[in-house]
C-alpha positions in Angstrom: 0.1 -0.2 0.1 1.7 3.0 -1.0 -0.2 6.5 -0.7 -0.8 8.2 -4.4 0.4 11.5 -5.0 -2.1 13.9 -6.1 -1.2 16.6 -8.6 -3.7 19.1 -6.9 -1.0 19.2 -4.4 1.7 20.6 -6.9 1.5 24.1 -5.8 0.1 23.9 -1.9 1.2 26.6 0.4 2.0 25.6 4.0 2.3 27.7 7.2 5.0 28.0 9.5 4.9 30.5 12.6 2.7 33.3 10.4 4.5 32.8 7.1 2.8 30.8 4.1 5.2 29.5 1.8 5.3 27.2 -1.3 5.9 23.4 -0.6 9.1 24.1 -2.6 10.2 26.5 -0.3 12.1 25.9 2.8 10.9 27.0 6.1 12.2 25.4 8.6 15.7 26.1 10.4 18.6 23.4 10.6 18.5 24.6 14.4 14.9 23.8 14.8 14.3 21.1 17.5 12.5 18.6 14.9 15.3 18.6 12.9 17.7 18.4 15.5 16.2 15.6 17.4 12.7 14.7 16.4 11.4 16.9 19.6 8.0 17.7 18.3 4.4 16.5 18.7 1.7 16.2 15.9 -1.9 15.6 15.2 -3.5 14.3 12.1 -6.9 16.3 11.3 -9.4 15.7 8.3 -11.4 18.2 6.5 -15.0 17.1 5.7 -16.9 19.8 3.6 -15.6 22.9 5.5 -15.3 20.9 9.1 -12.8 19.4 10.9 -13.8 16.3 12.8 -12.4 15.9 16.5 -10.6 19.2 16.6 -11.2 19.7 20.0 -9.7 16.5 21.1 -6.9 16.7 18.5 -5.9 19.9 20.0 -6.3 19.0 23.7 -4.0 15.9 22.9 -1.4 18.1 21.1 -1.3 20.4 24.1 -1.2 17.6 26.7 1.9 16.2 24.5 3.6 19.8 24.4 3.2 20.3 28.1 4.7 16.5 28.9 7.8 17.4 27.0 8.3 20.9 28.7 7.4 23.4 26.0 7.1 26.8 26.7 4.7 29.2 25.1 2.5 26.7 23.6 0.2 28.8 21.2 -3.8 28.5 22.3 -6.3 26.5 20.7 -7.4 29.8 18.9 -4.2 30.7 17.6 -3.7 27.1 16.2 -7.1 26.9 14.5 -6.5 30.5 13.2 -3.7 29.3 11.4 -5.4 26.2 10.3 -8.0 28.1 8.7 -5.2 30.7 6.8 -3.8 27.8 5.3 -7.0 26.2 4.1 -8.2 29.5 3.0 -4.7 30.3 1.1 -5.1 27.0 -0.6 -9.0 27.5 -1.2 -9.3 24.1 -0.1 -12.7 23.1 1.7 -13.2 19.2 1.5 -11.3 15.8 1.1 -8.2 17.5 3.3 -5.7 15.8 5.4 -3.7 18.4 7.8 -0.7 17.5 9.5 -0.3 19.7 11.9 2.9 19.9 13.9 4.6 21.7 16.8 8.1 21.8 17.6 10.0 23.1 20.8 11.3 25.8 18.4 14.8 27.1 17.3 17.9 26.7 19.1 20.9 29.2 19.3 23.0 26.2 18.8 23.3 22.8 17.8 22.6 21.0 20.8 20.0 18.5 23.2 19.8 20.8 25.8 15.9 22.3 25.8 17.7 25.7 27.3 19.1 26.2 24.0 15.8 26.9 22.9 14.8 30.8 23.4 12.7 31.5 20.7 9.4 29.8 21.3 8.0 26.5 19.7 7.4 26.2 15.9 4.0 25.8 14.5 3.7 24.0 10.9 0.3 23.4 9.2 0.5 21.5 6.4 -2.7 20.7 4.5 -3.0 18.1 1.2 -5.8 16.9 -0.6 -5.7 13.5 0.7 -8.7 11.1 0.7 -8.6 8.2 3.0 -5.5 6.1 2.1 -6.3 2.5 2.7 -7.8 0.1 0.1 -11.4 -0.2 1.3 -11.3 -3.9 -0.1 -9.3 -5.4 2.7 -5.8 -4.6 4.0 -2.8 -7.0 4.5 -0.9 -7.0 7.6 2.4 -8.6 8.7 3.8 -8.9 12.3 6.9 -7.0 13.0 9.9 -8.1 15.0 9.9 -4.2 16.4 7.7 -3.9 19.6 6.1 -0.9 20.5 7.6 0.6 23.5 6.4 0.6 27.0 5.5 3.4 29.3 9.0 2.9 31.1 10.8 3.3 27.9 9.0 6.1 26.4 5.3 6.8 27.2 3.0 6.5 24.2 0.5 9.3 25.7 3.2 12.0 24.0 2.1 11.9 20.7 5.6 12.7 19.6 7.6 12.7 16.2 10.0 10.0 17.0 8.5 7.5 14.9 11.7 5.4 14.1 10.4 2.3 15.7 7.2 2.4 13.5 9.0 3.3 10.5 11.3 0.3 10.8 8.1 -2.0 11.2 6.9 -0.3 8.1 10.1 -1.2 5.9 9.5 -4.9 7.5 6.0 -5.0 6.0 7.3 -3.6 2.7 10.0 -6.3 2.4 7.4 -8.7 2.9 4.6 -7.5 0.7 2.4 -6.4 3.1 0.4 -3.4 3.4 1.2 -2.6 7.0 2.9 -3.9 10.0 1.1 -5.4 13.0 2.9 -4.1 16.4 2.9 -6.0 19.6 4.2 -4.8 22.7 6.6 -5.5 25.0 4.7 -8.5 26.6 3.6 -10.0 23.3 0.2 -8.2 23.0 -1.0 -7.0 19.9 -0.5 -3.0 20.3 -1.5 -1.5 17.0 -0.2 -1.3 13.3 2.9 1.0 12.4 0.1 3.9 11.9 -3.1 3.2 13.0 -5.4 1.2 15.8 -6.7 -2.2 15.6 -10.3 -3.9 16.3 -11.7 -7.4 16.0 -14.7 -8.6 16.0 -14.7 -12.0 18.4 -18.3 -13.7 18.9 -19.9 -10.7 17.3 -18.4 -7.9 20.0 -15.9 -5.3 19.3 -12.3 -6.3 20.8 -9.7 -3.7 20.8 -6.3 -3.5 22.4 -5.4 -1.5 25.6 -3.2 1.5 24.7 -0.7 0.6 27.4 2.2 0.5 24.4 0.4 2.9 21.7 -1.4 6.7 21.5 -5.0 7.1 22.6 -6.4 7.5 19.2 -9.1 9.8 18.6 -10.8 7.8 15.7 -10.3 4.8 18.0 -12.3 6.7 20.9 -15.1 7.5 18.6 -15.7 4.1 17.5 -15.8 3.0 20.9 -18.7 6.0 21.5 -20.3 4.7 18.3 -20.3 1.5 19.0 -22.1 2.1 22.3 -24.9 4.3 20.8 -25.5 1.9 18.1 -25.7 -1.2 20.7 -22.7 -3.0 19.1 -20.8 -4.8 22.3 -17.1 -3.5 22.7 -14.6 -4.3 25.3 -10.9 -3.0 25.7 -8.6 -5.5 26.9 -5.3 -7.3 26.3 -5.5 -9.0 22.8 -3.4 -12.1 21.5 -2.0 -12.5 18.0 -3.6 -15.9 17.7 -7.2 -14.4 18.8 -6.5 -11.7 15.7 -5.8 -14.8 13.8 -8.9 -16.5 14.6 -11.3 -13.3 14.8 -14.3 -13.2 12.4 -13.3 -9.6 11.2 -10.3 -7.3 11.8 -10.3 -3.7 11.3 -8.1 -0.5 11.8 -8.7 3.1 12.7 -7.0 6.4 12.1 -7.6 9.8 10.8 -5.5 9.3 7.7 -7.4 6.2 6.6 -10.5 6.1 8.7 -11.9 2.8 9.2 -10.1 -0.2 7.1 -10.7 -3.7 6.9 -7.9 -6.0 7.2 -8.4 -9.5 5.4 -4.9 -10.9 5.9 -2.2 -11.5 8.9 0.6 -13.1 8.4 -0.7 -15.2 5.7 -3.9 -16.4 7.6 -7.0 -15.4 6.0 -9.5 -13.5 8.5 -13.1 -14.4 8.5 -14.3 -14.9 4.6 -11.3 -12.9 3.7 -13.6 -10.1 2.7 -15.2 -6.8 4.3 -17.1 -7.9 7.2 -20.6 -6.7 8.2 -19.6 -5.0 11.5 -16.7 -3.3 9.7 -18.6 -2.3 6.7 -21.7 -1.1 9.0 -19.3 0.9 11.5 -17.2 2.4 8.1 -20.2 4.1 7.1 -21.7 5.2 10.9 -18.1 6.8 11.3 -18.0 8.5 7.9 -21.6 10.0 8.5 -21.1 11.3 12.0 -17.6 12.7 10.9 -18.9 14.6 8.3 -22.0 15.9 10.4 -20.4 16.9 13.6 -17.0 18.8 12.6 -15.7 22.1 13.6 -16.6 24.5 11.0 -13.8 26.5 9.7 -14.5 27.2 5.9 -18.0 28.1 4.4 -18.6 25.8 1.5 
């Protein structure tokens, strides 16, 4: 699974601390913390007909992560929202857009790891692209990676940080095996997530999803759990073994980038009947309708 380049993105403008720059114009200093050490936090947002779904919880997670890393002078939600709106307007975007929101610790006075070298405040980056949900809705293939998701005693997954090397290494393994994405386990051997999304299984007619002991708390994941409760679909959060995933009637992944996408093969095992299952299809429809109807309006369509 490789994302496709959209020609509409050839001349997009992106935001860096109040400046709108063409995608080919460099806007980050080599002294910026995200360049120096991946010292940044991020969120992925999706625009539906002028509105962003889950904007408030996404900004709350961004702020919580920045506070955990000790960032100073964090922009307010209003300031961040204004930057997003300005970027969308500059690009004349109103629908079918994915936004990568990044907040770095900022520019250092000289190269080094010490946060005391950061004296200019954080750097806010808004990158908006035309991008539909990236996954094949006909069914994904996963391969279990040898790379494990770290536990909180190594790196707290509740910090939505830019240090994504372990996920990238897992994705490299998935590419080498011919799979769409990697299934990642935690340090105990239980299922954590994929390299980019959360996972759900349908077991005995009920939804089962792994705990977030070794992965971020997903906004889409939480929305699915809430929608399942509203629509009387049983759901439980617990440790899930790889064997349970193999034997599940259905498996699907969730995330802002890809919404809800069925998984039909894991490590060569066919999941269910090898097709998109009824629970997955139902929840995908419910989620898409919900996300399109209950966003924060930023652009008039």
